[in-house]
VEXFIMI-269253 format. One record per residue (C-alpha): residue number from 1; x, y, z. Coordinates in Angstrom, 1 decimal. Example, Ala and Ser with C-alpha at 12.3 -4.5 7.8 and 13.67 -1.06 7.14 Angstrom:
2
<r><i>1</i><px>12.3</px><py>-4.5</py><pz>7.8</pz></r>
<r><i>2</i><px>13.7</px><py>-1.1</py><pz>7.1</pz></r>
***
This chain:
230
<r><i>1</i><px>13.2</px><py>-24.0</py><pz>5.7</pz></r>
<r><i>2</i><px>10.6</px><py>-24.6</py><pz>4.0</pz></r>
<r><i>3</i><px>8.2</px><py>-21.1</py><pz>3.1</pz></r>
<r><i>4</i><px>4.8</px><py>-22.4</py><pz>5.2</pz></r>
<r><i>5</i><px>6.8</px><py>-23.0</py><pz>8.4</pz></r>
<r><i>6</i><px>8.8</px><py>-20.0</py><pz>8.2</pz></r>
<r><i>7</i><px>5.7</px><py>-18.0</py><pz>7.3</pz></r>
<r><i>8</i><px>2.8</px><py>-19.3</py><pz>8.6</pz></r>
<r><i>9</i><px>0.8</px><py>-16.8</py><pz>8.8</pz></r>
<r><i>10</i><px>1.0</px><py>-16.5</py><pz>5.3</pz></r>
<r><i>11</i><px>-2.1</px><py>-19.7</py><pz>5.6</pz></r>
<r><i>12</i><px>-4.5</px><py>-16.9</py><pz>6.1</pz></r>
<r><i>13</i><px>-3.6</px><py>-14.4</py><pz>3.1</pz></r>
<r><i>14</i><px>-6.6</px><py>-13.1</py><pz>1.5</pz></r>
<r><i>15</i><px>-5.1</px><py>-15.3</py><pz>-1.8</pz></r>
<r><i>16</i><px>-5.5</px><py>-18.7</py><pz>0.0</pz></r>
<r><i>17</i><px>-8.6</px><py>-18.0</py><pz>1.6</pz></r>
<r><i>18</i><px>-10.8</px><py>-21.6</py><pz>2.0</pz></r>
<r><i>19</i><px>-8.6</px><py>-23.1</py><pz>0.3</pz></r>
<r><i>20</i><px>-7.3</px><py>-26.8</py><pz>1.1</pz></r>
<r><i>21</i><px>-3.8</px><py>-27.1</py><pz>3.7</pz></r>
<r><i>22</i><px>-2.4</px><py>-29.2</py><pz>1.1</pz></r>
<r><i>23</i><px>-3.0</px><py>-26.5</py><pz>-1.7</pz></r>
<r><i>24</i><px>-1.4</px><py>-23.7</py><pz>1.0</pz></r>
<r><i>25</i><px>1.4</px><py>-25.6</py><pz>1.5</pz></r>
<r><i>26</i><px>2.5</px><py>-26.3</py><pz>-2.2</pz></r>
<r><i>27</i><px>2.1</px><py>-22.7</py><pz>-3.3</pz></r>
<r><i>28</i><px>4.0</px><py>-21.2</py><pz>-0.1</pz></r>
<r><i>29</i><px>7.0</px><py>-23.8</py><pz>-0.6</pz></r>
<r><i>30</i><px>7.2</px><py>-23.1</py><pz>-4.8</pz></r>
<r><i>31</i><px>7.5</px><py>-19.5</py><pz>-4.1</pz></r>
<r><i>32</i><px>11.0</px><py>-17.6</py><pz>-3.9</pz></r>
<r><i>33</i><px>12.2</px><py>-15.3</py><pz>-0.9</pz></r>
<r><i>34</i><px>13.3</px><py>-11.6</py><pz>-1.7</pz></r>
<r><i>35</i><px>14.6</px><py>-9.9</py><pz>0.8</pz></r>
<r><i>36</i><px>14.9</px><py>-5.8</py><pz>0.9</pz></r>
<r><i>37</i><px>17.0</px><py>-4.6</py><pz>3.7</pz></r>
<r><i>38</i><px>15.8</px><py>-0.9</py><pz>3.4</pz></r>
<r><i>39</i><px>13.0</px><py>2.0</py><pz>0.6</pz></r>
<r><i>40</i><px>14.0</px><py>0.5</py><pz>-2.6</pz></r>
<r><i>41</i><px>12.2</px><py>-0.2</py><pz>-5.8</pz></r>
<r><i>42</i><px>10.3</px><py>-3.4</py><pz>-6.5</pz></r>
<r><i>43</i><px>8.4</px><py>-3.2</py><pz>-9.6</pz></r>
<r><i>44</i><px>8.8</px><py>0.3</py><pz>-11.7</pz></r>
<r><i>45</i><px>5.7</px><py>1.6</py><pz>-13.7</pz></r>
<r><i>46</i><px>5.6</px><py>-0.1</py><pz>-17.4</pz></r>
<r><i>47</i><px>8.2</px><py>-2.8</py><pz>-16.5</pz></r>
<r><i>48</i><px>7.0</px><py>-6.1</py><pz>-18.0</pz></r>
<r><i>49</i><px>5.8</px><py>-8.2</py><pz>-14.8</pz></r>
<r><i>50</i><px>6.6</px><py>-11.8</py><pz>-14.4</pz></r>
<r><i>51</i><px>5.1</px><py>-13.0</py><pz>-11.5</pz></r>
<r><i>52</i><px>3.1</px><py>-12.3</py><pz>-8.3</pz></r>
<r><i>53</i><px>4.4</px><py>-10.9</py><pz>-5.2</pz></r>
<r><i>54</i><px>2.8</px><py>-11.8</py><pz>-1.7</pz></r>
<r><i>55</i><px>3.9</px><py>-9.7</py><pz>1.1</pz></r>
<r><i>56</i><px>5.6</px><py>-11.5</py><pz>4.5</pz></r>
<r><i>57</i><px>6.7</px><py>-9.2</py><pz>6.2</pz></r>
<r><i>58</i><px>7.0</px><py>-5.1</py><pz>6.0</pz></r>
<r><i>59</i><px>5.2</px><py>-3.4</py><pz>3.6</pz></r>
<r><i>60</i><px>5.0</px><py>-1.7</py><pz>-0.4</pz></r>
<r><i>61</i><px>4.2</px><py>1.0</py><pz>-0.9</pz></r>
<r><i>62</i><px>2.1</px><py>1.5</py><pz>-4.4</pz></r>
<r><i>63</i><px>2.6</px><py>4.7</py><pz>-7.1</pz></r>
<r><i>64</i><px>1.0</px><py>6.0</py><pz>-10.4</pz></r>
<r><i>65</i><px>2.7</px><py>8.7</py><pz>-12.1</pz></r>
<r><i>66</i><px>0.0</px><py>10.3</py><pz>-14.7</pz></r>
<r><i>67</i><px>1.3</px><py>12.1</py><pz>-17.3</pz></r>
<r><i>68</i><px>1.7</px><py>15.4</py><pz>-16.0</pz></r>
<r><i>69</i><px>4.3</px><py>13.6</py><pz>-14.0</pz></r>
<r><i>70</i><px>2.5</px><py>14.1</py><pz>-10.8</pz></r>
<r><i>71</i><px>2.7</px><py>11.3</py><pz>-8.4</pz></r>
<r><i>72</i><px>-0.1</px><py>9.9</py><pz>-6.3</pz></r>
<r><i>73</i><px>-0.2</px><py>6.6</py><pz>-3.4</pz></r>
<r><i>74</i><px>-2.1</px><py>4.4</py><pz>-4.4</pz></r>
<r><i>75</i><px>-2.0</px><py>1.9</py><pz>-1.4</pz></r>
<r><i>76</i><px>0.5</px><py>0.5</py><pz>1.4</pz></r>
<r><i>77</i><px>0.2</px><py>-3.3</py><pz>0.8</pz></r>
<r><i>78</i><px>0.6</px><py>-4.9</py><pz>4.1</pz></r>
<r><i>79</i><px>1.4</px><py>-8.3</py><pz>5.5</pz></r>
<r><i>80</i><px>-0.5</px><py>-11.0</py><pz>3.5</pz></r>
<r><i>81</i><px>-1.4</px><py>-8.7</py><pz>0.4</pz></r>
<r><i>82</i><px>-0.1</px><py>-9.4</py><pz>-3.1</pz></r>
<r><i>83</i><px>0.3</px><py>-7.2</py><pz>-6.1</pz></r>
<r><i>84</i><px>1.3</px><py>-7.9</py><pz>-9.5</pz></r>
<r><i>85</i><px>-1.1</px><py>-10.9</py><pz>-10.5</pz></r>
<r><i>86</i><px>-3.4</px><py>-9.5</py><pz>-12.8</pz></r>
<r><i>87</i><px>-0.3</px><py>-8.0</py><pz>-14.5</pz></r>
<r><i>88</i><px>1.1</px><py>-11.2</py><pz>-15.0</pz></r>
<r><i>89</i><px>-2.0</px><py>-12.9</py><pz>-15.9</pz></r>
<r><i>90</i><px>-2.8</px><py>-10.5</py><pz>-18.1</pz></r>
<r><i>91</i><px>0.3</px><py>-9.8</py><pz>-20.1</pz></r>
<r><i>92</i><px>0.4</px><py>-6.4</py><pz>-19.0</pz></r>
<r><i>93</i><px>2.9</px><py>-4.1</py><pz>-17.7</pz></r>
<r><i>94</i><px>3.4</px><py>-3.0</py><pz>-14.5</pz></r>
<r><i>95</i><px>0.5</px><py>-0.5</py><pz>-13.8</pz></r>
<r><i>96</i><px>2.1</px><py>1.5</py><pz>-11.2</pz></r>
<r><i>97</i><px>5.3</px><py>2.3</py><pz>-9.0</pz></r>
<r><i>98</i><px>5.7</px><py>-0.5</py><pz>-6.1</pz></r>
<r><i>99</i><px>8.5</px><py>0.0</py><pz>-3.4</pz></r>
<r><i>100</i><px>9.7</px><py>-1.7</py><pz>-0.1</pz></r>
<r><i>101</i><px>9.0</px><py>0.4</py><pz>2.4</pz></r>
<r><i>102</i><px>11.9</px><py>-0.6</py><pz>4.6</pz></r>
<r><i>103</i><px>13.3</px><py>-3.2</py><pz>5.5</pz></r>
<r><i>104</i><px>10.2</px><py>-6.2</py><pz>3.5</pz></r>
<r><i>105</i><px>10.2</px><py>-10.1</py><pz>2.7</pz></r>
<r><i>106</i><px>8.3</px><py>-10.6</py><pz>-0.1</pz></r>
<r><i>107</i><px>7.2</px><py>-14.2</py><pz>-1.8</pz></r>
<r><i>108</i><px>7.5</px><py>-14.0</py><pz>-5.3</pz></r>
<r><i>109</i><px>5.6</px><py>-16.9</py><pz>-7.7</pz></r>
<r><i>110</i><px>6.1</px><py>-16.8</py><pz>-11.0</pz></r>
<r><i>111</i><px>3.8</px><py>-16.4</py><pz>-13.6</pz></r>
<r><i>112</i><px>3.4</px><py>-20.3</py><pz>-14.5</pz></r>
<r><i>113</i><px>2.9</px><py>-21.6</py><pz>-10.8</pz></r>
<r><i>114</i><px>0.4</px><py>-18.6</py><pz>-11.1</pz></r>
<r><i>115</i><px>-1.1</px><py>-19.8</py><pz>-14.1</pz></r>
<r><i>116</i><px>-1.3</px><py>-23.4</py><pz>-12.9</pz></r>
<r><i>117</i><px>-2.4</px><py>-22.0</py><pz>-9.1</pz></r>
<r><i>118</i><px>-5.6</px><py>-20.6</py><pz>-11.5</pz></r>
<r><i>119</i><px>-7.0</px><py>-23.7</py><pz>-12.2</pz></r>
<r><i>120</i><px>-8.0</px><py>-24.0</py><pz>-9.0</pz></r>
<r><i>121</i><px>-11.3</px><py>-22.4</py><pz>-8.9</pz></r>
<r><i>122</i><px>-11.3</px><py>-21.1</py><pz>-5.1</pz></r>
<r><i>123</i><px>-7.8</px><py>-19.7</py><pz>-5.9</pz></r>
<r><i>124</i><px>-8.8</px><py>-17.6</py><pz>-9.3</pz></r>
<r><i>125</i><px>-12.0</px><py>-16.7</py><pz>-7.3</pz></r>
<r><i>126</i><px>-9.5</px><py>-15.1</py><pz>-3.9</pz></r>
<r><i>127</i><px>-7.8</px><py>-13.5</py><pz>-7.0</pz></r>
<r><i>128</i><px>-10.8</px><py>-11.9</py><pz>-8.1</pz></r>
<r><i>129</i><px>-11.7</px><py>-11.0</py><pz>-5.0</pz></r>
<r><i>130</i><px>-8.7</px><py>-9.4</py><pz>-4.5</pz></r>
<r><i>131</i><px>-8.8</px><py>-7.2</py><pz>-7.7</pz></r>
<r><i>132</i><px>-12.9</px><py>-6.5</py><pz>-6.6</pz></r>
<r><i>133</i><px>-11.3</px><py>-4.6</py><pz>-3.8</pz></r>
<r><i>134</i><px>-9.1</px><py>-2.8</py><pz>-5.2</pz></r>
<r><i>135</i><px>-11.1</px><py>-1.3</py><pz>-7.1</pz></r>
<r><i>136</i><px>-13.4</px><py>-0.4</py><pz>-4.5</pz></r>
<r><i>137</i><px>-10.4</px><py>1.0</py><pz>-2.9</pz></r>
<r><i>138</i><px>-9.3</px><py>2.7</py><pz>-5.5</pz></r>
<r><i>139</i><px>-12.6</px><py>4.7</py><pz>-6.1</pz></r>
<r><i>140</i><px>-12.5</px><py>5.7</py><pz>-2.8</pz></r>
<r><i>141</i><px>-9.2</px><py>7.4</py><pz>-3.3</pz></r>
<r><i>142</i><px>-10.2</px><py>9.2</py><pz>-6.5</pz></r>
<r><i>143</i><px>-12.9</px><py>10.5</py><pz>-4.9</pz></r>
<r><i>144</i><px>-10.5</px><py>12.0</py><pz>-2.1</pz></r>
<r><i>145</i><px>-8.1</px><py>13.2</py><pz>-4.0</pz></r>
<r><i>146</i><px>-10.0</px><py>15.2</py><pz>-7.2</pz></r>
<r><i>147</i><px>-12.7</px><py>17.0</py><pz>-4.7</pz></r>
<r><i>148</i><px>-11.1</px><py>17.3</py><pz>-0.8</pz></r>
<r><i>149</i><px>-9.0</px><py>20.0</py><pz>-0.1</pz></r>
<r><i>150</i><px>-5.4</px><py>19.5</py><pz>0.5</pz></r>
<r><i>151</i><px>-5.6</px><py>19.0</py><pz>4.1</pz></r>
<r><i>152</i><px>-7.8</px><py>16.0</py><pz>3.9</pz></r>
<r><i>153</i><px>-5.9</px><py>14.4</py><pz>1.7</pz></r>
<r><i>154</i><px>-2.6</px><py>15.0</py><pz>3.7</pz></r>
<r><i>155</i><px>-5.0</px><py>13.6</py><pz>6.9</pz></r>
<r><i>156</i><px>-5.8</px><py>10.9</py><pz>4.3</pz></r>
<r><i>157</i><px>-1.8</px><py>10.2</py><pz>3.0</pz></r>
<r><i>158</i><px>-0.5</px><py>10.6</py><pz>6.9</pz></r>
<r><i>159</i><px>-3.8</px><py>7.9</py><pz>8.1</pz></r>
<r><i>160</i><px>-2.6</px><py>5.4</py><pz>5.7</pz></r>
<r><i>161</i><px>1.1</px><py>5.5</py><pz>5.9</pz></r>
<r><i>162</i><px>0.9</px><py>5.1</py><pz>9.3</pz></r>
<r><i>163</i><px>-1.1</px><py>1.8</py><pz>10.1</pz></r>
<r><i>164</i><px>2.0</px><py>-0.2</py><pz>10.6</pz></r>
<r><i>165</i><px>4.2</px><py>2.4</py><pz>12.7</pz></r>
<r><i>166</i><px>3.8</px><py>5.9</py><pz>13.5</pz></r>
<r><i>167</i><px>6.5</px><py>7.3</py><pz>11.9</pz></r>
<r><i>168</i><px>6.0</px><py>8.4</py><pz>8.3</pz></r>
<r><i>169</i><px>9.3</px><py>8.3</py><pz>6.9</pz></r>
<r><i>170</i><px>8.6</px><py>10.9</py><pz>4.4</pz></r>
<r><i>171</i><px>10.1</px><py>14.3</py><pz>3.3</pz></r>
<r><i>172</i><px>8.3</px><py>17.6</py><pz>2.9</pz></r>
<r><i>173</i><px>9.2</px><py>17.3</py><pz>-0.5</pz></r>
<r><i>174</i><px>7.5</px><py>14.1</py><pz>-0.9</pz></r>
<r><i>175</i><px>4.4</px><py>14.5</py><pz>0.5</pz></r>
<r><i>176</i><px>4.1</px><py>17.9</py><pz>-1.4</pz></r>
<r><i>177</i><px>4.9</px><py>15.9</py><pz>-4.5</pz></r>
<r><i>178</i><px>2.6</px><py>13.0</py><pz>-3.7</pz></r>
<r><i>179</i><px>-0.5</px><py>16.3</py><pz>-3.2</pz></r>
<r><i>180</i><px>0.4</px><py>18.3</py><pz>-6.0</pz></r>
<r><i>181</i><px>0.8</px><py>21.0</py><pz>-3.8</pz></r>
<r><i>182</i><px>3.3</px><py>23.9</py><pz>-3.3</pz></r>
<r><i>183</i><px>6.2</px><py>23.6</py><pz>-0.3</pz></r>
<r><i>184</i><px>4.3</px><py>26.0</py><pz>1.6</pz></r>
<r><i>185</i><px>0.8</px><py>24.8</py><pz>1.1</pz></r>
<r><i>186</i><px>2.4</px><py>21.7</py><pz>2.7</pz></r>
<r><i>187</i><px>4.6</px><py>23.4</py><pz>5.6</pz></r>
<r><i>188</i><px>1.4</px><py>25.4</py><pz>6.9</pz></r>
<r><i>189</i><px>-0.9</px><py>22.6</py><pz>6.9</pz></r>
<r><i>190</i><px>1.8</px><py>20.1</py><pz>8.7</pz></r>
<r><i>191</i><px>2.1</px><py>23.3</py><pz>11.4</pz></r>
<r><i>192</i><px>-1.6</px><py>23.0</py><pz>11.9</pz></r>
<r><i>193</i><px>-1.8</px><py>19.5</py><pz>12.7</pz></r>
<r><i>194</i><px>1.5</px><py>19.4</py><pz>14.7</pz></r>
<r><i>195</i><px>-0.2</px><py>22.8</py><pz>16.8</pz></r>
<r><i>196</i><px>-3.2</px><py>20.3</py><pz>17.6</pz></r>
<r><i>197</i><px>-0.8</px><py>17.6</py><pz>18.9</pz></r>
<r><i>198</i><px>-2.2</px><py>15.5</py><pz>15.8</pz></r>
<r><i>199</i><px>1.8</px><py>14.8</py><pz>14.7</pz></r>
<r><i>200</i><px>5.3</px><py>15.8</py><pz>15.5</pz></r>
<r><i>201</i><px>7.8</px><py>17.0</py><pz>13.4</pz></r>
<r><i>202</i><px>11.3</px><py>14.5</py><pz>13.5</pz></r>
<r><i>203</i><px>14.3</px><py>15.2</py><pz>11.2</pz></r>
<r><i>204</i><px>13.8</px><py>13.2</py><pz>8.7</pz></r>
<r><i>205</i><px>9.9</px><py>11.6</py><pz>9.4</pz></r>
<r><i>206</i><px>6.9</px><py>12.9</py><pz>10.8</pz></r>
<r><i>207</i><px>5.2</px><py>11.2</py><pz>14.1</pz></r>
<r><i>208</i><px>1.7</px><py>10.2</py><pz>14.4</pz></r>
<r><i>209</i><px>0.7</px><py>11.1</py><pz>17.9</pz></r>
<r><i>210</i><px>-3.4</px><py>10.6</py><pz>17.4</pz></r>
<r><i>211</i><px>-3.6</px><py>8.6</py><pz>14.3</pz></r>
<r><i>212</i><px>-7.9</px><py>9.0</py><pz>15.5</pz></r>
<r><i>213</i><px>-7.7</px><py>12.0</py><pz>14.7</pz></r>
<r><i>214</i><px>-6.5</px><py>12.0</py><pz>11.1</pz></r>
<r><i>215</i><px>-9.7</px><py>9.8</py><pz>10.4</pz></r>
<r><i>216</i><px>-11.7</px><py>12.1</py><pz>11.4</pz></r>
<r><i>217</i><px>-9.6</px><py>15.3</py><pz>9.5</pz></r>
<r><i>218</i><px>-9.7</px><py>13.1</py><pz>6.4</pz></r>
<r><i>219</i><px>-13.1</px><py>12.0</py><pz>5.9</pz></r>
<r><i>220</i><px>-15.3</px><py>14.6</py><pz>7.5</pz></r>
<r><i>221</i><px>-17.2</px><py>16.6</py><pz>5.4</pz></r>
<r><i>222</i><px>-18.3</px><py>18.8</py><pz>8.3</pz></r>
<r><i>223</i><px>-16.0</px><py>21.5</py><pz>9.3</pz></r>
<r><i>224</i><px>-16.9</px><py>22.0</py><pz>12.9</pz></r>
<r><i>225</i><px>-16.2</px><py>18.6</py><pz>13.4</pz></r>
<r><i>226</i><px>-13.0</px><py>18.4</py><pz>12.1</pz></r>
<r><i>227</i><px>-11.9</px><py>21.8</py><pz>14.4</pz></r>
<r><i>228</i><px>-13.3</px><py>19.8</py><pz>17.3</pz></r>
<r><i>229</i><px>-11.1</px><py>16.7</py><pz>17.3</pz></r>
<r><i>230</i><px>-7.7</px><py>16.8</py><pz>19.0</pz></r>
***
């Protein structure tokens, strides 16, 4: 079955916005399908990137490791989003780690298909627009990571990781590593969220009960407002 028929929702993907139907059909049908049955790496930071990846179903965690070995969650890519495009076009290595977050289906566009597609001005504009949105998002994340205390960074991570489903399949060691804090600190902050019934602790995962409260906790600069949320 052709990809344009199998994944009709991808016609609305940002990278294909405002393009002719014939272009979308050709592009999607020229991609190869890659299926990941569980959480596993797709790209490792520093890898050679041979093309662009578009998420058909599922999600992909984008993380980066700094020179000190600390890992930070950059983004949780969802259906219709792409990654690897700028590296492939610029002949640069992967800027981050990309891993399937559970069962995920991806359409892979070779570098040659990607380069050929950029000869269409609207497609090139869409690539640049996607890159601009990444820049804005990453700047916001840097602000949170540099200036917010651990409890707010934890809420921000849980909010983003629970976008597709309420269960966050991260161990406490994983979260402590992402936050750059001690396990004891993480346990204390998770306990506070649990006591306020914003989350529930389950074996091997964290169940988000009140995602709206997580957003307030993560982004409010008023401690009184954060304390009122339940």
